[in-house]
Steps between C-alpha positions, in 0.01 A plus 500: 500500500505783251196704401482321163514161664214596729290617202574185309430279798166671566405468138585134491303437814186657361524403132585142579145433615450245221123484439454194284185294503383654829823424690740757635866479591710763674871568487678715757810535280651168615232232542163406353202418725143418413249765593144409585274676249157338549424574131309257282548656151798538271682830550643669190651835611691651788611845593648633829577829669694331780526162662190596705292650228437254212224465241410191296235426233370183343222294351135575564580862545666435833697786668719446812712706728763384744662673797792256470339247728132465405317511162164674490256493210392842370160592348494502125223710333500268198602153400732323251852372519762762597845464348719778639527767766729805538499843672694784646369491856237337716259770378573449129483141389369367170388143414429373149350185353278318255177644359632857488537534877712778647458584863654769723552498876513834675597370839139426605309332216554342159310664216467447123675756281354625174647362175442717189447254218229400252593134543301253710700492824434129536729448204796682660728292729743709691819316601729775641498838666773755600415811698708818518257729689136557574459646158740294288495121447530241223312170443566224241287231355515146365491624138764769536274802560620766742283740698610812696332657797479877536355526836145492372470213256698238307558561125656270242826619349691384200677165537735350237393142570206268521700240694427415859648724770539371862683762686594872507783640697724804504655789684299799368232591242799551264650159549260202499515148364221258424574132449315191390526337152708806409682786668384856479670822628336829567704820483236748619371557150425159347529126551747321266564134453850385579699220346510200734773238506249229578161384362384391843234688703647755735360517859547758771834605644454629860634842593595627842446856615539671839 
């Protein structure tokens, strides 16, 4: 097996924990098998570091971590449905959700992060998050707004759309995409709307990294 095959296989094994309506399935690169989760809420987001270090978020503000065998609920300092989770390491993980909720995990505890806005946070529904480092991350909302984290607080930046966004993904702070009822691209300076060949809503495309 080549190095690339090993990376791909590991990625599939971890990412293929399908968390849908509180059930989990695991693929080892060849076969699917059901994984006992013991979770009674719908799960909406998943991010992994390895097949033995996995985070999931869901309804009622639920946060979970798995070592690849067992799922454990984590303490949430707030409440409200969580929609997405992403990070760069087990000591830098962000989770976002409805009611203006953005949490950060430092390897020990989850804490709320400041959001610099004059709007009522209850009216902001975050749907996606993408993290580059401890001082740089993006989050998107249900009405096309985009926020950026600078290591201290989240601030709204210019977005060319008011359409729903459901996912952000990319390879660097100079090459990001946001998708939903439109497609946006970020070139490091600004977000621009792209022409789409379809009118249908776009959902996440998984990426694999070493």
